[in-house]
C-alpha positions in Angstrom: -6.6 88.7 44.9 -5.6 85.2 43.8 -4.7 82.7 46.4 -2.3 80.0 45.3 -1.4 76.8 47.2 1.4 74.5 45.9 1.9 70.9 46.9 3.7 67.8 45.8 7.3 68.6 46.5 9.6 66.0 48.1 12.9 64.2 47.8 13.8 62.0 44.9 16.8 60.4 43.4 18.6 61.6 40.3 16.4 60.5 37.3 13.3 60.4 39.3 9.9 62.2 38.8 7.6 64.4 40.8 4.3 66.1 40.1 3.6 69.5 41.6 0.2 71.0 42.0 -1.0 74.5 42.4 -4.6 75.3 43.3 -5.9 78.8 42.5 -8.8 80.5 44.3 -10.3 83.9 44.8 -10.6 84.9 41.1 -12.2 83.4 38.0 -9.8 80.7 37.0 -10.4 81.1 33.2 -9.1 84.6 33.4 -5.8 83.7 34.8 -2.3 83.3 33.4 -0.3 81.0 35.7 3.4 80.2 35.9 5.9 78.0 37.7 9.1 79.5 39.0 11.9 78.0 41.1 14.7 79.4 43.3 17.7 77.4 44.5 19.6 78.4 47.6 21.9 81.2 46.8 20.6 81.7 43.3 18.2 84.0 41.5 14.7 83.0 40.9 14.2 81.2 37.5 11.1 81.0 35.4 10.1 77.5 34.5 6.8 77.5 32.6 3.7 79.4 31.9 0.2 78.2 31.1 -2.9 80.1 30.1 -5.9 78.9 32.1 -8.6 77.6 29.8 -6.7 77.3 26.5 -3.7 75.5 28.1 -1.2 77.3 25.8 2.1 76.9 27.5 5.7 77.9 27.3 8.9 76.5 28.9 12.3 77.7 29.9 15.0 76.0 27.8 16.5 74.4 30.9 13.4 72.2 31.4 12.1 71.6 27.8 11.6 68.0 27.2 11.6 67.0 30.9 8.9 69.2 32.5 5.3 69.4 31.4 2.8 71.9 32.6 -0.9 71.0 32.5 -4.2 71.9 34.1 -7.5 70.7 35.3 -10.0 73.5 34.7 -12.6 71.9 36.8 -10.3 71.9 39.8 -8.8 75.3 39.2 -5.4 73.5 39.4 -2.2 73.5 37.4 0.4 70.8 37.5 4.1 70.6 36.8 5.1 67.1 35.8 8.9 66.8 36.3 10.7 63.8 34.8 14.4 62.9 34.6 15.1 65.1 37.5 18.6 66.2 38.1 20.4 67.5 41.2 20.4 71.0 39.7 16.6 71.0 39.7 16.8 71.2 43.5 14.9 74.3 44.5 11.8 75.8 46.1 9.1 75.8 43.4 6.6 78.6 43.3 3.3 79.1 41.5 2.4 82.6 40.3 -0.6 84.1 38.6 -2.0 87.2 37.1 -5.2 88.3 35.5 -5.1 88.1 31.7 -6.8 91.5 31.8 -3.9 93.0 33.6 -1.1 91.5 31.5 -2.8 91.1 28.1 -0.5 88.3 26.9 0.4 85.1 28.7 3.7 84.5 27.0 7.4 83.6 27.8 8.3 87.1 28.7 6.5 86.6 32.0 9.3 84.2 32.9 11.9 86.9 32.5 11.4 90.5 31.7 7.8 90.8 32.7 7.9 88.7 35.9 6.9 91.8 37.9 3.5 91.5 36.3 2.8 88.3 38.2 1.3 89.8 41.4 0.1 86.7 43.1 2.5 84.0 44.5 2.1 80.9 46.5 4.2 79.9 49.5 6.3 77.3 47.5 7.0 73.6 47.7 10.5 72.2 48.1 12.0 69.8 45.6 15.2 68.0 46.5 17.0 65.8 43.9 19.9 63.7 45.3 22.6 62.1 43.2 
């Protein structure tokens, strides 16, 4: 069982920046595939980005490409989501999710959509509010 704890959410103005963090524990970090999702009030959950622990190979949803960057600190078992040029439509609860690479075989963009059910471990979320 992987425990995930997100932090870093807050309120910013349109065009501002935030950096979210997600600390993973309870499982060898290097064997994880991790992802960021978000869910706005009244809307479906949306995949944002994936990152393979260790190699750092990452993928992004089209809606955030060029504005968001996912990164990691292997020594701290932590992934980050750097969000720049934030827009009001980025307002949402942001969640970190993870799965063992041995369970899912591939850490790829399909985890943000069709294979989201393979991500069995989720954090409690951190709220991001972008005001115009």
